[in-house]
C-alpha atoms as an extended CHARMM CRD file, in Angstrom:
* protein
*
        99  EXT
         1         1  MET       CA             27.7890000000      -37.0310000000       17.6660000000  PROA      1               0.0000000000
         2         2  ASN       CA             24.3540000000      -36.3750000000       16.2810000000  PROA      2               0.0000000000
         3         3  ARG       CA             23.6670000000      -33.4050000000       14.0290000000  PROA      3               0.0000000000
         4         4  LYS       CA             21.4810000000      -31.4360000000       16.4940000000  PROA      4               0.0000000000
         5         5  ILE       CA             24.1140000000      -31.5080000000       19.2570000000  PROA      5               0.0000000000
         6         6  ARG       CA             26.8630000000      -30.5990000000       16.7960000000  PROA      6               0.0000000000
         7         7  ASN       CA             24.8320000000      -27.6120000000       15.5340000000  PROA      7               0.0000000000
         8         8  LEU       CA             24.2010000000      -26.4420000000       19.1180000000  PROA      8               0.0000000000
         9         9  ILE       CA             27.9490000000      -26.6000000000       19.7780000000  PROA      9               0.0000000000
        10        10  TYR       CA             28.6050000000      -24.5580000000       16.6070000000  PROA      10              0.0000000000
        11        11  ILE       CA             26.0320000000      -21.9710000000       17.6970000000  PROA      11              0.0000000000
        12        12  PHE       CA             27.5070000000      -21.7790000000       21.2180000000  PROA      12              0.0000000000
        13        13  PHE       CA             31.0520000000      -21.1800000000       19.9680000000  PROA      13              0.0000000000
        14        14  TYR       CA             29.8270000000      -18.7410000000       17.3260000000  PROA      14              0.0000000000
        15        15  PHE       CA             27.9790000000      -16.7990000000       20.0430000000  PROA      15              0.0000000000
        16        16  LEU       CA             31.1390000000      -16.7070000000       22.1820000000  PROA      16              0.0000000000
        17        17  TYR       CA             33.1310000000      -15.6320000000       19.1480000000  PROA      17              0.0000000000
        18        18  CYS       CA             30.7090000000      -12.7920000000       18.3170000000  PROA      18              0.0000000000
        19        19  CYS       CA             30.2200000000      -11.4890000000       21.8520000000  PROA      19              0.0000000000
        20        20  SER       CA             33.5990000000      -11.8620000000       23.4720000000  PROA      20              0.0000000000
        21        21  MET       CA             35.9450000000      -10.0380000000       21.0850000000  PROA      21              0.0000000000
        22        22  PRO       CA             36.0070000000       -6.6450000000       19.3860000000  PROA      22              0.0000000000
        23        23  PHE       CA             35.1010000000       -6.7110000000       15.6900000000  PROA      23              0.0000000000
        24        24  GLN       CA             38.6330000000       -5.9370000000       14.4700000000  PROA      24              0.0000000000
        25        25  LEU       CA             40.0750000000       -8.8980000000       16.3700000000  PROA      25              0.0000000000
        26        26  ARG       CA             37.3110000000      -11.2230000000       15.1190000000  PROA      26              0.0000000000
        27        27  LEU       CA             37.9550000000      -10.1340000000       11.5300000000  PROA      27              0.0000000000
        28        28  TRP       CA             41.7080000000      -10.6560000000       11.9390000000  PROA      28              0.0000000000
        29        29  LEU       CA             41.2300000000      -14.1180000000       13.4760000000  PROA      29              0.0000000000
        30        30  ALA       CA             38.7820000000      -15.1590000000       10.7840000000  PROA      30              0.0000000000
        31        31  VAL       CA             41.1610000000      -14.0810000000        8.0040000000  PROA      31              0.0000000000
        32        32  PHE       CA             44.2940000000      -15.4700000000        9.6910000000  PROA      32              0.0000000000
        33        33  LEU       CA             42.8520000000      -18.8260000000       10.7820000000  PROA      33              0.0000000000
        34        34  GLY       CA             40.4350000000      -19.3270000000        7.9040000000  PROA      34              0.0000000000
        35        35  TRP       CA             36.7870000000      -18.3600000000        7.5050000000  PROA      35              0.0000000000
        36        36  ASP       CA             35.6210000000      -21.9910000000        7.7490000000  PROA      36              0.0000000000
        37        37  MET       CA             36.5990000000      -22.1550000000       11.3960000000  PROA      37              0.0000000000
        38        38  PHE       CA             34.0720000000      -19.4480000000       12.2740000000  PROA      38              0.0000000000
        39        39  ARG       CA             31.0750000000      -20.2080000000       10.0940000000  PROA      39              0.0000000000
        40        40  LEU       CA             28.0040000000      -22.2060000000       10.8780000000  PROA      40              0.0000000000
        41        41  LYS       CA             26.7990000000      -24.9310000000        8.5270000000  PROA      41              0.0000000000
        42        42  PHE       CA             23.9350000000      -22.7490000000        7.3480000000  PROA      42              0.0000000000
        43        43  LEU       CA             22.6600000000      -19.5660000000        8.9120000000  PROA      43              0.0000000000
        44        44  LEU       CA             18.8730000000      -19.6940000000        8.9030000000  PROA      44              0.0000000000
        45        45  TRP       CA             18.5050000000      -15.9120000000        8.9930000000  PROA      45              0.0000000000
        46        46  LEU       CA             20.6110000000      -15.4860000000        5.8370000000  PROA      46              0.0000000000
        47        47  GLU       CA             18.2590000000      -14.6800000000        2.9590000000  PROA      47              0.0000000000
        48        48  LYS       CA             18.5160000000      -12.9440000000       -0.3870000000  PROA      48              0.0000000000
        49        49  GLY       CA             18.6190000000       -9.1670000000        0.0620000000  PROA      49              0.0000000000
        50        50  LYS       CA             19.7960000000       -9.2070000000        3.7070000000  PROA      50              0.0000000000
        51        51  TYR       CA             22.8740000000       -7.1280000000        4.4760000000  PROA      51              0.0000000000
        52        52  ALA       CA             25.0860000000       -5.9740000000        7.3190000000  PROA      52              0.0000000000
        53        53  LYS       CA             27.4660000000       -3.0460000000        7.6870000000  PROA      53              0.0000000000
        54        54  TYR       CA             30.1050000000       -2.5510000000       10.3800000000  PROA      54              0.0000000000
        55        55  ILE       CA             31.7740000000        0.8480000000       10.8500000000  PROA      55              0.0000000000
        56        56  PHE       CA             34.7570000000        1.4310000000       13.1170000000  PROA      56              0.0000000000
        57        57  LYS       CA             37.5750000000        3.9510000000       13.5430000000  PROA      57              0.0000000000
        58        58  SER       CA             41.1920000000        2.8790000000       13.6770000000  PROA      58              0.0000000000
        59        59  GLU       CA             44.6620000000        4.4400000000       13.7990000000  PROA      59              0.0000000000
        60        60  SER       CA             46.0550000000        1.5230000000       11.8100000000  PROA      60              0.0000000000
        61        61  ILE       CA             44.8790000000       -1.1510000000        9.4190000000  PROA      61              0.0000000000
        62        62  TYR       CA             46.5150000000       -4.5830000000        9.2210000000  PROA      62              0.0000000000
        63        63  PHE       CA             46.3470000000       -6.5700000000        5.9920000000  PROA      63              0.0000000000
        64        64  THR       CA             46.4530000000      -10.3570000000        5.6890000000  PROA      64              0.0000000000
        65        65  ASN       CA             49.8100000000      -10.3240000000        3.8730000000  PROA      65              0.0000000000
        66        66  GLY       CA             51.4740000000       -8.9350000000        7.0320000000  PROA      66              0.0000000000
        67        67  THR       CA             51.6700000000       -5.2830000000        5.9970000000  PROA      67              0.0000000000
        68        68  SER       CA             50.0500000000       -2.4420000000        7.8750000000  PROA      68              0.0000000000
        69        69  LEU       CA             48.9610000000        1.1300000000        7.2640000000  PROA      69              0.0000000000
        70        70  TYR       CA             49.2390000000        3.7330000000       10.0330000000  PROA      70              0.0000000000
        71        71  ILE       CA             47.2920000000        7.0100000000       10.0290000000  PROA      71              0.0000000000
        72        72  ASP       CA             49.5010000000        9.8360000000       11.2980000000  PROA      72              0.0000000000
        73        73  GLY       CA             47.6900000000       12.1860000000       13.6760000000  PROA      73              0.0000000000
        74        74  GLY       CA             44.1930000000       10.7720000000       13.3910000000  PROA      74              0.0000000000
        75        75  LYS       CA             41.9060000000        7.8580000000       12.8540000000  PROA      75              0.0000000000
        76        76  ALA       CA             40.5410000000        6.3670000000        9.6670000000  PROA      76              0.0000000000
        77        77  THR       CA             36.9660000000        5.2140000000        9.3180000000  PROA      77              0.0000000000
        78        78  ALA       CA             36.7710000000        1.6540000000        8.0190000000  PROA      78              0.0000000000
        79        79  ILE       CA             33.5550000000        0.1640000000        6.6650000000  PROA      79              0.0000000000
        80        80  PHE       CA             33.0940000000       -3.5950000000        6.3150000000  PROA      80              0.0000000000
        81        81  GLY       CA             29.8910000000       -5.0320000000        4.9600000000  PROA      81              0.0000000000
        82        82  TRP       CA             28.2170000000       -7.8480000000        3.0970000000  PROA      82              0.0000000000
        83        83  GLU       CA             25.0070000000       -8.4000000000        1.1650000000  PROA      83              0.0000000000
        84        84  CYS       CA             23.4160000000      -11.7630000000        0.4020000000  PROA      84              0.0000000000
        85        85  LEU       CA             22.8810000000      -12.1010000000       -3.3580000000  PROA      85              0.0000000000
        86        86  SER       CA             21.4050000000      -15.6040000000       -3.3760000000  PROA      86              0.0000000000
        87        87  VAL       CA             20.9940000000      -18.7650000000       -1.3000000000  PROA      87              0.0000000000
        88        88  GLU       CA             20.8460000000      -22.2790000000       -2.7650000000  PROA      88              0.0000000000
        89        89  ASN       CA             20.6380000000      -25.2680000000       -0.4100000000  PROA      89              0.0000000000
        90        90  ASN       CA             23.4230000000      -24.5220000000        2.0950000000  PROA      90              0.0000000000
        91        91  VAL       CA             25.5100000000      -22.2020000000       -0.1160000000  PROA      91              0.0000000000
        92        92  ALA       CA             25.1020000000      -18.4310000000        0.0030000000  PROA      92              0.0000000000
        93        93  GLU       CA             26.5740000000      -15.9900000000       -2.5050000000  PROA      93              0.0000000000
        94        94  LEU       CA             27.7300000000      -12.8090000000       -0.7490000000  PROA      94              0.0000000000
        95        95  ASN       CA             28.9660000000       -9.4560000000       -1.9690000000  PROA      95              0.0000000000
        96        96  ILE       CA             31.6400000000       -8.4120000000        0.5650000000  PROA      96              0.0000000000
        97        97  THR       CA             33.0040000000       -4.8550000000        0.6980000000  PROA      97              0.0000000000
        98        98  PHE       CA             35.7720000000       -3.2750000000        2.7340000000  PROA      98              0.0000000000
        99        99  THR       CA             36.4630000000        0.4660000000        2.4120000000  PROA      99              0.0000000000
């Protein structure tokens, strides 16, 4: 399969992945199944200094080791974000935060 077709397939599945599931489920799937399954070869829009922040409320938080934290009588605000520190060839260095 040539590179252009393969990249279009990656982009199509990444688009489905981003648009069809809530963020919490996408994050859980990416952690559980492995980040490599959900990344593109190289994201052209990823540049030094770019960042993203996702904020959501939840009554419970599930960790990758199988434990969970439940908030009694309310919801917690979770913040997940990343910032691109540098890009070299097809490798990006990211600062990832989860609070």
